[in-house]
TORVEXBA-704612 format. One record per residue (C-alpha): x, y, z; residue number from 0. Coordinates in Angstrom, 3 decimals, decimal comma. Layout:
N
          x          y          z   num
          X          Y          Z   NUM
...
! end
This chain:
718
          x          y          z   num
      5,428    -11,610     20,106     0
      3,576     -9,851     22,919     1
      5,665     -7,472     24,962     2
      5,060     -4,793     27,544     3
      5,196     -1,149     26,443     4
      5,306      2,104     28,375     5
      2,689      3,768     26,213     6
      1,283      4,425     22,742     7
      2,127      7,419     20,538     8
     -0,766      8,698     18,427     9
      0,035     11,472     15,923    10
     -2,845     13,801     15,017    11
     -2,123     15,880     11,872    12
     -4,394     18,445     10,255    13
     -4,806     18,540      6,435    14
     -1,955     20,230      4,589    15
     -4,153     23,064      3,308    16
     -5,137     23,901      6,890    17
     -1,481     23,845      7,977    18
     -0,672     26,286      5,174    19
     -3,518     28,608      6,173    20
     -2,410     28,453      9,817    21
      1,219     29,134      8,832    22
      0,575     32,456      7,113    23
     -2,354     33,789      9,167    24
     -2,056     36,485     11,826    25
     -1,384     35,445     15,428    26
     -5,045     35,557     16,451    27
     -6,187     33,378     13,570    28
     -3,281     31,001     14,164    29
     -4,435     30,579     17,749    30
     -8,016     29,858     16,647    31
     -6,918     27,216     14,093    32
     -4,719     25,590     16,737    33
     -7,678     25,708     19,116    34
     -9,835     23,873     16,545    35
     -7,098     21,261     16,171    36
     -6,762     20,795     19,937    37
    -10,528     20,522     20,333    38
    -10,642     17,817     17,657    39
     -7,794     15,943     19,338    40
     -9,546     16,120     22,721    41
    -12,825     14,875     21,270    42
    -11,195     11,948     19,476    43
     -9,298     11,009     22,637    44
    -12,626     11,113     24,499    45
    -14,037      8,831     21,795    46
    -11,086      6,492     22,387    47
    -11,903      6,435     26,094    48
    -15,518      5,445     25,422    49
    -15,145      3,080     22,464    50
    -11,580      1,791     22,317    51
     -9,824      1,780     25,679    52
    -10,037     -1,432     27,706    53
     -7,940     -3,701     29,883    54
     -7,864     -7,434     30,446    55
     -8,397     -9,350     33,639    56
     -8,585    -12,979     34,734    57
     -6,023    -15,600     35,656    58
     -6,484    -18,266     32,990    59
     -6,484    -18,578     29,236    60
     -3,780    -18,496     26,591    61
     -3,146    -14,787     26,991    62
     -3,321    -14,837     30,777    63
     -6,670    -13,005     30,810    64
    -10,205    -14,013     29,884    65
    -12,194    -10,779     30,216    66
    -11,833     -7,431     28,432    67
    -13,274     -4,826     30,786    68
    -13,895     -1,080     30,686    69
    -11,520      1,467     32,189    70
    -12,080      4,781     33,963    71
    -10,286      6,730     31,229    72
     -6,894      7,354     29,662    73
     -3,840      9,187     30,965    74
     -2,094     11,056     28,154    75
      0,199     13,984     27,451    76
      0,318     15,966     24,224    77
      3,231     17,603     22,386    78
      2,598     20,154     19,616    79
      4,916     20,231     16,589    80
      4,718     22,985     14,015    81
      6,943     22,032     11,075    82
      8,245     19,132      9,048    83
     11,886     18,150      8,847    84
     12,120     20,154      5,636    85
     10,937     23,285      7,495    86
      7,476     23,330      5,907    87
      4,339     24,055      7,969    88
      2,965     20,848      9,472    89
      0,802     21,414     12,539    90
      0,481     18,110     14,376    91
      0,244     16,807     17,904    92
      1,805     13,707     19,422    93
     -0,513     12,253     22,056    94
      1,357      9,761     24,221    95
     -1,115      7,482     25,995    96
      0,058      5,801     29,188    97
     -0,110      2,025     29,353    98
     -1,641      2,158     32,843    99
     -5,416      2,403     33,294   100
     -7,846      1,946     36,184   101
    -10,302     -0,925     35,841   102
    -13,971     -0,035     36,325   103
    -14,812     -3,556     37,499   104
    -12,693     -3,565     40,659   105
    -10,781     -0,260     40,723   106
     -7,377     -1,906     40,208   107
     -4,683     -0,461     37,945   108
     -3,819     -2,682     34,992   109
     -2,200     -2,478     31,558   110
     -4,058     -1,030     28,583   111
     -5,115     -3,655     26,028   112
     -3,138     -2,712     22,915   113
     -5,121     -4,804     20,421   114
     -8,118     -2,466     20,001   115
     -5,807      0,560     19,887   116
     -3,995     -0,865     16,869   117
     -7,234     -2,044     15,246   118
     -8,866      1,395     15,531   119
     -5,912      3,541     14,383   120
     -7,103      4,201     10,807   121
    -10,663      4,868     11,938   122
     -9,435      7,343     14,573   123
     -7,321      9,142     11,967   124
    -10,251      9,515      9,565   125
    -12,534     10,642     12,377   126
    -10,054     13,279     13,586   127
     -9,753     14,818     10,124   128
    -13,538     15,050      9,787   129
    -14,025     16,472     13,303   130
    -11,311     19,085     12,706   131
    -12,931     20,093      9,402   132
    -16,240     20,580     11,237   133
    -14,593     22,777     13,868   134
    -12,876     24,950     11,249   135
    -16,067     25,373      9,241   136
    -18,064     26,322     12,349   137
    -15,316     28,766     13,328   138
    -14,556     30,455      9,975   139
    -17,199     29,253      7,525   140
    -14,602     27,667      5,204   141
    -15,691     25,018      2,700   142
    -13,878     21,796      1,796   143
    -13,291     19,846     -1,402   144
    -11,751     16,503     -2,368   145
     -8,645     16,848     -4,541   146
     -7,189     14,162     -6,734   147
     -3,720     13,192     -5,516   148
     -2,738     11,149     -8,566   149
     -2,112      7,480     -9,209   150
     -2,356      5,014     -6,317   151
     -3,395      7,682     -3,799   152
     -6,722      8,468     -2,171   153
     -8,208     11,937     -2,757   154
     -7,214     14,489     -0,117   155
     -9,694     16,898      1,476   156
     -8,566     20,502      1,344   157
     -9,920     23,950      2,165   158
    -11,471     25,157     -1,089   159
     -9,972     28,665     -0,891   160
     -6,387     27,409     -0,433   161
     -4,914     26,920     -3,934   162
     -3,082     23,680     -4,689   163
     -0,050     25,677     -5,852   164
      0,359     26,987     -2,318   165
      0,004     23,507     -0,833   166
      2,611     22,200     -3,285   167
      5,010     24,994     -2,349   168
      5,020     23,752      1,244   169
      4,988     20,047      0,441   170
      8,439     19,385     -0,966   171
     12,065     20,392     -0,782   172
     12,018     21,777     -4,309   173
     12,014     25,391     -3,150   174
     15,092     24,910     -0,961   175
     16,902     23,200     -3,830   176
     16,006     25,975     -6,285   177
     17,339     28,669     -3,928   178
     20,624     26,819     -3,475   179
     20,857     26,100     -7,217   180
     20,457     29,808     -7,993   181
     23,207     30,598     -5,494   182
     25,543     28,076     -7,152   183
     24,762     29,513    -10,605   184
     25,584     33,023     -9,385   185
     28,835     31,698     -7,919   186
     29,651     30,008    -11,260   187
     29,052     33,262    -13,165   188
     31,361     35,119    -10,788   189
     34,145     32,558    -11,248   190
     33,841     32,009    -15,019   191
     32,360     35,256    -16,285   192
     29,570     33,504    -18,231   193
     26,333     31,652    -17,729   194
     26,678     27,870    -17,264   195
     25,441     25,508    -19,985   196
     22,220     23,545    -19,500   197
     24,192     20,379    -18,698   198
     26,222     22,277    -16,099   199
     23,038     23,666    -14,537   200
     21,763     20,106    -14,105   201
     24,972     19,241    -12,260   202
     24,718     22,367    -10,115   203
     21,171     21,385     -9,189   204
     22,480     17,956     -8,179   205
     25,023     19,626     -5,902   206
     22,222     21,739     -4,420   207
     20,196     18,597     -3,756   208
     23,046     17,130     -1,718   209
     23,833     20,311      0,181   210
     20,201     20,942      1,156   211
     19,458     17,536      2,665   212
     17,501     18,627      5,718   213
     18,871     18,149      9,188   214
     16,794     18,139     12,357   215
     17,055     21,794     13,372   216
     14,995     23,520     16,054   217
     13,755     26,957     14,974   218
     11,423     29,382     16,681   219
      7,840     29,606     15,467   220
      8,339     33,339     14,877   221
     11,233     32,695     12,455   222
      9,318     29,935     10,708   223
      6,184     32,070     10,344   224
      8,129     34,963      8,837   225
      9,699     32,648      6,258   226
      6,376     30,954      5,450   227
      4,614     34,263      4,896   228
      7,371     35,417      2,573   229
      7,277     32,206      0,516   230
      3,474     32,233      0,320   231
      3,476     35,881     -0,747   232
      5,599     35,060     -3,793   233
      3,091     32,374     -4,862   234
     -0,007     34,467     -4,152   235
      1,380     37,716     -5,531   236
      0,076     39,567     -2,495   237
      0,494     39,761      1,265   238
     -0,089     36,259      2,628   239
     -1,529     37,372      5,968   240
     -4,078     39,605      4,268   241
     -5,018     36,725      1,979   242
     -5,519     34,443      5,000   243
     -7,783     37,078      6,562   244
    -10,066     36,992      3,496   245
    -10,193     33,176      3,575   246
    -11,249     33,103      7,228   247
    -13,815     35,891      6,911   248
    -17,066     33,959      6,469   249
    -19,102     35,373      3,597   250
    -22,196     33,276      4,321   251
    -23,466     30,989      7,038   252
    -22,272     27,400      6,385   253
    -24,777     24,561      6,139   254
    -24,383     22,511      9,308   255
    -26,261     19,257      9,758   256
    -27,672     17,696     12,876   257
    -27,995     13,952     13,289   258
    -31,752     14,210     12,572   259
    -31,145     15,971      9,248   260
    -29,759     12,880      7,475   261
    -32,596     10,643      6,196   262
    -32,523      6,951      7,096   263
    -32,547      5,915      3,425   264
    -29,392      7,990      2,867   265
    -27,750      6,313      5,871   266
    -28,702      2,888      4,518   267
    -27,333      3,756      1,064   268
    -24,026      4,957      2,521   269
    -23,848      1,808      4,658   270
    -24,257     -0,361      1,559   271
    -21,579      1,661     -0,233   272
    -19,242      1,213      2,752   273
    -19,658     -2,570      2,575   274
    -18,998     -2,579     -1,173   275
    -15,784     -0,562     -0,835   276
    -14,464     -2,568      2,135   277
    -15,471     -5,834      0,447   278
    -13,356     -4,987     -2,594   279
    -10,235     -4,807     -0,416   280
    -10,838     -7,431      2,286   281
    -12,302    -10,919      2,573   282
    -13,337    -10,307      6,187   283
    -13,730     -7,160      8,229   284
    -14,609     -5,817     11,669   285
    -16,422     -2,731     12,906   286
    -13,292     -0,560     12,853   287
    -12,764     -1,265      9,129   288
    -16,333     -0,123      8,495   289
    -15,905      2,914     10,761   290
    -12,854      4,131      8,831   291
    -14,692      3,905      5,501   292
    -17,869      5,441      6,962   293
    -15,822      8,418      8,196   294
    -14,321      8,820      4,693   295
    -17,690      8,673      2,954   296
    -19,273     11,229      5,307   297
    -16,325     13,638      5,161   298
    -18,198     15,804      2,665   299
    -20,873     16,629      5,259   300
    -20,360     19,352      7,848   301
    -22,017     18,774     11,220   302
    -23,206     21,143     13,928   303
    -21,380     19,189     16,638   304
    -19,039     16,278     17,091   305
    -21,870     14,363     18,774   306
    -23,911     14,709     15,557   307
    -21,021     13,390     13,448   308
    -20,379     10,461     15,776   309
    -24,074      9,602     15,734   310
    -24,272      9,558     11,925   311
    -21,021      7,602     11,526   312
    -22,311      5,119     14,097   313
    -25,627      4,735     12,244   314
    -23,821      4,224      8,934   315
    -21,613      1,554     10,520   316
    -24,703     -0,137     11,984   317
    -26,250     -0,148      8,501   318
    -23,027     -1,553      7,046   319
    -22,968     -4,315      9,657   320
    -26,577     -5,143      8,811   321
    -25,626     -5,378      5,127   322
    -22,677     -7,652      5,942   323
    -22,699    -11,359      6,710   324
    -21,837    -12,072     10,342   325
    -19,292    -14,878     10,708   326
    -18,785    -14,750     14,488   327
    -21,427    -16,946     16,166   328
    -23,719    -15,355     18,741   329
    -23,171    -15,873     22,440   330
    -24,744    -19,194     23,430   331
    -24,697    -18,487     27,172   332
    -25,620    -15,303     28,975   333
    -23,169    -13,709     31,386   334
    -24,134    -12,423     34,838   335
    -24,862     -8,717     35,027   336
    -21,561     -7,995     36,753   337
    -19,750     -9,339     33,686   338
    -21,651     -7,236     31,192   339
    -20,783     -3,839     29,784   340
    -23,286     -0,953     29,838   341
    -24,308     -1,840     26,250   342
    -25,173     -5,376     27,342   343
    -22,255     -7,169     25,681   344
    -20,229     -9,722     27,596   345
    -16,767     -8,815     28,887   346
    -15,663    -12,267     27,751   347
    -15,818    -11,043     24,163   348
    -13,510     -8,166     23,121   349
    -15,180     -4,949     21,977   350
    -16,113     -4,815     18,285   351
    -14,527     -8,221     17,650   352
    -17,328     -9,609     15,485   353
    -16,006    -10,711     12,094   354
    -18,048     -9,994      8,963   355
    -17,880    -10,983      5,323   356
    -20,314    -10,989      2,407   357
    -22,461    -13,634      0,744   358
    -20,802    -12,753     -2,576   359
    -17,330    -13,671     -1,322   360
    -18,436    -16,791      0,533   361
    -20,394    -18,024     -2,478   362
    -17,314    -17,505     -4,667   363
    -15,176    -19,454     -2,186   364
    -17,739    -22,281     -2,144   365
    -17,672    -22,497     -5,936   366
    -13,865    -22,566     -5,971   367
    -13,783    -25,354     -3,389   368
    -16,362    -27,330     -5,371   369
    -14,329    -27,091     -8,581   370
    -11,142    -28,041     -6,729   371
    -12,864    -31,201     -5,491   372
    -14,287    -32,063     -8,925   373
    -12,148    -34,646    -10,802   374
    -13,702    -34,513    -14,280   375
    -10,939    -32,347    -15,760   376
     -8,435    -33,339    -18,478   377
     -5,399    -35,471    -17,550   378
     -2,103    -36,812    -18,924   379
     -1,252    -40,576    -18,896   380
      1,236    -41,767    -16,272   381
      3,643    -43,111    -18,919   382
      3,903    -39,687    -20,568   383
      4,553    -38,038    -17,216   384
      7,295    -40,528    -16,287   385
      8,966    -40,104    -19,680   386
      9,124    -36,327    -19,359   387
     10,227    -36,462    -15,709   388
     13,199    -38,687    -16,567   389
     14,510    -36,546    -19,441   390
     16,620    -33,386    -18,958   391
     15,209    -30,148    -20,350   392
     16,902    -27,748    -22,776   393
     19,137    -26,457    -19,985   394
     20,142    -29,961    -18,997   395
     18,108    -29,867    -15,777   396
     16,466    -33,051    -14,488   397
     13,495    -32,861    -12,140   398
     14,176    -33,452     -8,450   399
     12,105    -35,978     -6,493   400
      9,690    -33,337     -5,164   401
      9,261    -31,810     -8,632   402
      8,606    -35,201    -10,255   403
      6,080    -36,107     -7,555   404
      4,267    -32,778     -7,944   405
      4,206    -33,174    -11,728   406
      2,600    -36,608    -11,418   407
     -0,045    -35,434     -8,937   408
     -1,114    -32,505    -11,108   409
     -1,135    -34,366    -14,417   410
     -3,111    -37,349    -13,120   411
     -5,508    -35,769    -10,608   412
     -8,256    -34,704    -13,000   413
     -9,106    -31,812    -10,658   414
    -10,709    -28,877    -12,458   415
     -8,706    -26,585    -10,145   416
     -5,310    -27,798     -8,974   417
     -2,509    -26,138     -7,033   418
      1,289    -26,101     -6,977   419
      2,889    -24,664     -3,852   420
      6,517    -23,696     -3,450   421
      8,681    -21,008     -1,841   422
     10,856    -18,760     -3,993   423
     13,758    -20,702     -5,473   424
     12,104    -24,135     -5,143   425
     11,981    -24,748     -8,895   426
      8,338    -23,986     -9,703   427
      9,314    -22,752    -13,176   428
     11,267    -25,951    -13,950   429
      8,330    -28,082    -12,798   430
      5,863    -26,032    -14,876   431
      8,116    -26,349    -17,937   432
      8,115    -30,151    -17,639   433
      4,341    -30,123    -17,144   434
      3,922    -28,016    -20,286   435
      5,917    -30,544    -22,353   436
      3,938    -33,481    -20,970   437
      0,610    -31,703    -21,464   438
      1,331    -30,633    -25,054   439
      2,496    -34,160    -25,949   440
     -0,965    -35,366    -24,959   441
     -3,261    -32,452    -25,887   442
     -1,369    -30,760    -28,708   443
      0,759    -27,677    -29,269   444
     -0,689    -24,538    -27,678   445
     -2,818    -26,474    -25,194   446
     -1,036    -24,729    -22,301   447
     -1,674    -21,031    -21,732   448
     -0,798    -18,724    -18,839   449
     -2,398    -15,994    -16,760   450
     -1,034    -13,796    -13,952   451
     -2,428    -10,925    -11,831   452
     -0,046     -8,393    -13,448   453
      1,151     -7,835    -16,999   454
      4,811     -8,047    -15,924   455
      4,285    -11,410    -14,194   456
      2,423    -12,653    -17,271   457
      5,354    -11,665    -19,504   458
      7,842    -13,422    -17,200   459
      5,702    -16,569    -17,393   460
      5,604    -16,319    -21,192   461
      9,409    -15,947    -21,375   462
     10,012    -18,842    -18,964   463
      7,611    -21,361    -20,507   464
      7,319    -20,179    -24,106   465
      3,516    -20,034    -23,956   466
      0,838    -17,465    -24,706   467
      0,007    -15,434    -21,587   468
     -2,178    -12,547    -20,465   469
     -2,964    -10,740    -17,219   470
     -6,169    -11,830    -15,506   471
     -7,989     -8,489    -15,760   472
     -7,301     -8,145    -19,486   473
     -8,319    -11,742    -20,189   474
    -11,648    -11,205    -18,452   475
    -12,219     -7,919    -20,314   476
    -11,613     -9,691    -23,647   477
    -13,873    -12,565    -22,577   478
    -16,683    -10,141    -21,713   479
    -16,228     -8,051    -24,862   480
    -15,560    -10,715    -27,502   481
    -16,647    -14,012    -25,950   482
    -13,127    -15,459    -26,315   483
    -12,663    -18,288    -23,835   484
    -10,749    -21,495    -23,080   485
    -10,889    -24,785    -24,998   486
    -11,477    -28,366    -23,956   487
     -8,282    -30,078    -22,837   488
     -6,413    -26,838    -22,157   489
     -4,208    -26,323    -19,094   490
     -4,522    -22,777    -17,766   491
     -1,585    -21,898    -15,506   492
     -2,275    -18,966    -13,164   493
      1,106    -17,865    -11,798   494
      1,538    -15,753     -8,625   495
     -1,883    -17,083     -7,621   496
     -1,650    -15,797     -4,046   497
     -1,868    -12,270     -5,522   498
     -5,075    -13,037     -7,431   499
     -8,369    -11,878     -5,916   500
    -11,049    -14,384     -4,981   501
    -13,687    -12,982     -7,345   502
    -11,178    -12,894    -10,207   503
    -10,256    -16,568     -9,710   504
    -13,932    -17,485     -9,478   505
    -14,692    -15,830    -12,821   506
    -11,733    -17,435    -14,572   507
    -12,275    -20,933    -13,217   508
    -15,984    -21,002    -14,024   509
    -15,103    -20,222    -17,650   510
    -12,491    -23,009    -17,620   511
    -14,909    -25,531    -16,089   512
    -17,587    -24,740    -18,674   513
    -15,046    -25,188    -21,504   514
    -13,614    -28,478    -20,174   515
    -10,211    -27,007    -19,306   516
     -8,053    -27,430    -16,183   517
     -6,746    -24,522    -14,072   518
     -3,439    -24,812    -12,184   519
     -2,849    -22,178     -9,500   520
      0,868    -21,714     -8,816   521
      2,294    -19,694     -5,943   522
      3,136    -19,576     -2,269   523
      0,395    -18,940      0,290   524
      3,085    -17,762      2,759   525
      4,030    -14,815      0,539   526
      2,190    -11,597     -0,342   527
     -1,580    -11,763     -0,651   528
     -3,895     -9,987     -3,059   529
     -4,450     -6,238     -2,680   530
     -8,135     -6,989     -3,271   531
    -10,270     -9,459     -1,313   532
     -8,111    -12,564     -1,493   533
     -7,040    -15,685      0,350   534
     -8,577    -18,136     -2,142   535
     -5,235    -19,766     -3,011   536
     -4,478    -20,485      0,648   537
     -8,036    -21,755      1,123   538
     -7,667    -24,263     -1,717   539
     -4,242    -25,424     -0,531   540
     -5,399    -26,083      3,018   541
     -8,617    -27,786      1,894   542
     -6,607    -30,899      1,034   543
     -3,810    -32,857      2,684   544
     -2,072    -33,877     -0,550   545
     -1,459    -30,498     -2,187   546
      1,560    -30,741     -4,562   547
      4,370    -28,836     -2,861   548
      8,023    -28,211     -3,713   549
     10,189    -28,278     -0,605   550
     13,795    -28,245     -1,837   551
     15,123    -24,702     -2,285   552
     17,811    -24,456     -4,989   553
     18,561    -20,721     -5,112   554
     20,998    -20,233     -2,208   555
     24,746    -20,839     -2,227   556
     25,058    -21,345      1,549   557
     23,138    -24,306      3,031   558
     22,257    -22,353      6,179   559
     20,429    -19,718      4,103   560
     18,149    -22,369      2,625   561
     17,082    -23,528      6,078   562
     16,805    -20,006      7,448   563
     14,680    -18,756      4,546   564
     12,200    -21,580      5,047   565
     12,087    -20,765      8,757   566
     11,192    -17,142      7,992   567
      8,561    -18,318      5,514   568
      6,866    -20,278      8,303   569
      7,091    -17,356     10,741   570
      9,747    -18,804     13,054   571
     11,166    -15,667     14,656   572
     14,095    -17,509     16,262   573
     15,596    -17,763     12,763   574
     16,547    -14,084     13,105   575
     19,312    -15,238     15,462   576
     20,794    -17,238     12,593   577
     21,019    -14,139     10,414   578
     22,575    -12,228     13,313   579
     25,204    -14,930     13,785   580
     26,197    -14,659     10,120   581
     26,408    -10,852     10,191   582
     23,422    -10,309      7,912   583
     21,565     -7,807     10,126   584
     22,592     -4,275     11,025   585
     20,713     -2,137     13,526   586
     20,628      1,520     14,474   587
     18,615      4,716     14,281   588
     16,478      5,240     11,197   589
     18,639      7,873      9,522   590
     21,818      5,880     10,109   591
     20,248      2,737      8,647   592
     18,990      4,601      5,579   593
     22,495      5,968      5,023   594
     24,046      2,510      5,512   595
     21,597      0,869      3,112   596
     22,185      3,557      0,507   597
     25,982      3,298      0,867   598
     25,799     -0,484      0,389   599
     23,595     -0,068     -2,693   600
     25,941      2,543     -4,119   601
     28,977      0,299     -3,562   602
     27,198     -2,579     -5,304   603
     26,257     -0,525     -8,354   604
     29,746      0,933     -8,700   605
     31,094     -2,641     -8,623   606
     28,746     -3,616    -11,453   607
     26,422     -5,729     -9,313   608
     22,632     -5,788     -9,527   609
     21,321     -4,465     -6,227   610
     17,873     -3,676     -4,830   611
     17,268     -0,915     -2,270   612
     14,016     -1,406     -0,333   613
     12,307      0,984      2,084   614
      8,950      1,299      3,817   615
      7,187      4,335      2,332   616
      6,639      6,259     -0,875   617
      8,312      9,306      0,660   618
     11,456      7,322      1,493   619
     11,527      5,812     -1,992   620
     11,350      9,269     -3,553   621
     14,097     10,616     -1,271   622
     16,415      7,697     -2,023   623
     15,722      7,942     -5,759   624
     16,632     11,635     -5,699   625
     19,788     10,878     -3,729   626
     20,837      8,094     -6,115   627
     20,097     10,203     -9,166   628
     22,150     13,064     -7,754   629
     25,219     10,849     -7,440   630
     24,655      9,468    -10,940   631
     24,527     13,013    -12,344   632
     27,725     13,991    -10,577   633
     29,618     10,914    -11,819   634
     28,355     11,407    -15,397   635
     26,054      8,365    -15,674   636
     22,999     10,609    -16,010   637
     23,555     13,476    -18,413   638
     21,899     15,571    -21,087   639
     20,743     19,091    -21,714   640
     17,053     18,480    -20,986   641
     15,035     17,061    -18,103   642
     11,357     16,254    -17,693   643
      9,538     16,625    -14,374   644
      7,697     13,516    -13,190   645
      4,439     13,358    -11,193   646
      6,169     13,265     -7,776   647
      8,405     16,285     -8,400   648
     11,472     14,235     -9,369   649
     13,129     14,610    -12,768   650
     14,451     12,342    -15,498   651
     17,167     12,852    -18,118   652
     19,286     10,759    -20,455   653
     20,891      7,889    -18,532   654
     18,222      7,683    -15,804   655
     16,614      4,354    -14,924   656
     12,822      4,666    -14,795   657
      9,794      2,437    -14,198   658
      6,566      2,637    -16,191   659
      3,463      2,492    -13,996   660
      0,591      1,945    -16,435   661
     -0,114     -0,738    -19,026   662
     -0,400      0,739    -22,524   663
     -0,559     -1,772    -25,383   664
     -0,444      1,015    -27,952   665
      3,166      1,789    -26,998   666
      5,190     -0,932    -28,688   667
      8,764     -1,812    -27,745   668
      9,952     -4,336    -30,292   669
      7,621     -7,337    -30,058   670
      6,418     -6,292    -26,639   671
      4,600     -3,290    -25,178   672
      4,807     -0,949    -22,177   673
      3,743     -2,632    -18,934   674
      3,215     -1,468    -15,380   675
      6,456     -2,343    -13,545   676
      8,802     -2,457    -16,569   677
     12,252     -0,917    -15,994   678
     13,855      1,233    -18,702   679
     16,861      3,446    -19,391   680
     16,213      6,928    -20,788   681
     18,168      7,337    -24,043   682
     16,769     10,697    -25,167   683
     14,639     13,567    -23,869   684
     12,860     15,274    -26,751   685
     11,913     18,924    -27,148   686
      8,190     18,188    -26,601   687
      8,829     16,391    -23,287   688
      8,483     12,894    -24,699   689
     11,155     10,301    -23,866   690
     12,901      7,572    -25,791   691
     13,387      4,543    -23,553   692
     15,243      1,249    -23,907   693
     14,595     -1,770    -21,727   694
     16,962     -1,809    -18,750   695
     19,962     -4,069    -19,206   696
     19,844     -4,017    -23,023   697
     22,250     -2,174    -25,284   698
     20,135     -2,338    -28,439   699
     16,530     -2,961    -29,512   700
     13,458     -2,845    -27,307   701
     13,056      0,935    -27,613   702
      9,872      2,959    -27,302   703
      8,928      6,641    -27,473   704
      6,915      7,574    -24,390   705
      4,516     10,518    -24,890   706
      4,972     13,565    -22,666   707
      1,677     13,054    -20,811   708
      2,595      9,459    -19,913   709
      6,042     10,590    -18,744   710
      4,643     13,277    -16,445   711
      1,840     11,147    -14,961   712
      2,874      7,470    -14,984   713
      6,661      7,306    -14,760   714
      8,828      6,832    -11,663   715
     12,550      6,869    -11,096   716
     13,797      3,310    -10,723   717
! end
């Protein structure tokens, strides 16, 4: 819901390698790096004033304003911060932008329009990093390189001369933990007169982890700098300040580009690349999406001035817009001059609000709609459907009225692409099981197969329905490589269809249509959407007014929860009051809520309950995993004489619960194989760093030996 705010807090952070260089440099160099940062912040704020900032005026319309007009500028105040909560160097500036702006049109003071500020945030972040890199190169002649940050993370740009070991030293709490662990070991030796065993050292490290949980302490920059230089010196093997002086002493003149130095064909090629990258992730996009990607793809260039960089990024975005398909219709009526911006656009259209897509995506959507409207697909006779619907299944369950109706619609429709919609707990699996029995009675054993966007979801579907399944990407790879495809009369169930990308569904359904098979997309358009360009499932559901839908939720014990969950699914925010009335919501400051959530999870696990702890960032997940593991070590659940270090700096030992993050069909676990998202218990850590795992929740069978390289790169604590 819209609400008034006092202002907007933008955080401008410099790359970690630059923070490290700043942290250990002499006072003069520190001041120059901070000056480069402040200059970049000022230039990006000026860019915000020109391209982003606006207010709304007018007395009618749904939002109480009909025109988005320019403002005289922004009022902001900036606060410099030097360190992270863990005490590591982290030079960043909070720029708090006032909500009050002066309107150019009539000179009145109005509220800042927050919509473009939110839309442009990622683009502004990418632009600031690039502008800062330009300033630092012009100032010191440093060069930059893109460094791989591992699975599921974008490459990070870093100063070439700053080694990754030094960045790592100032990027985690590991150093603090090691210092405290060494102190505890020394204390143990004093008390017992001998060195602790390996198992005892693991427990001492767990105690150190708890005792070094960082608190919000204010320390002087002088104290912090002295500590940072000392830590860096141990990594570098030399005086850190002297090292920083060599890094910032330019050995040769850097190559700086002007806007005229970049050929138009290069700009056009980058623009096309920008559209391809954005189009892989989104079905539609606006100028700010293109600007963010254009800033990323031009980060490798160093420019003579910020004006040159802005000009090239703007030209690339223009080229990307030209390569995109415009969905927003043009203005059909011209506005008087007084209602036009300096660039000629009408104030009755928000800045950069044009929506784009691509002909590839729209053509795929058209083909999907056409197949969904085609009724030449295989069917099942009504009598067979009624017979199955009336009989209980192996668990003694009989279909509810909504399930029986959905089953009949799907079996009889003849649509080449059909849909089944239902919220979690509505009985989609039970309905699909009945459909499988009816379909196989008519078309033969094995005539129902399953697909899903992930290998784990495909395995769940196979276990639930007893059918052959595969993930969509693997099926298409096999189809391309071997020609394997569907058969006439088959029913292809695509589960979790809202997570499937549009292009993926188009490829699969065209193969099914050519083979004479039927595709059933099962999911909930109100739940998570595809991480790639998606929305096809929702499109197909809303293209018809008779989409089979399950409406009766069976999963909840309390009747009020059933109603409330459906309200949340439909976006009814007043349902939150219902959860408040039943004591299901707790509020407070972030740290207090994290502690409360962890305490509740810990109480559940100690009581033998299955419990899920959810948070909002990778960093929080890692911190909570470390905290949970520490308690499990201290109570003896996690034990052993050896540990392996995982990709995020955490560790795993016998008794730990872990999650595999990469499909590998060569690693067999009984009749199955290692999938991305599988949960396991570590049963042994071997001398070579490999791990023996058993599927979580099982006491025998289902074991696999995970090679050391997989363990260190593709394993998470779970």
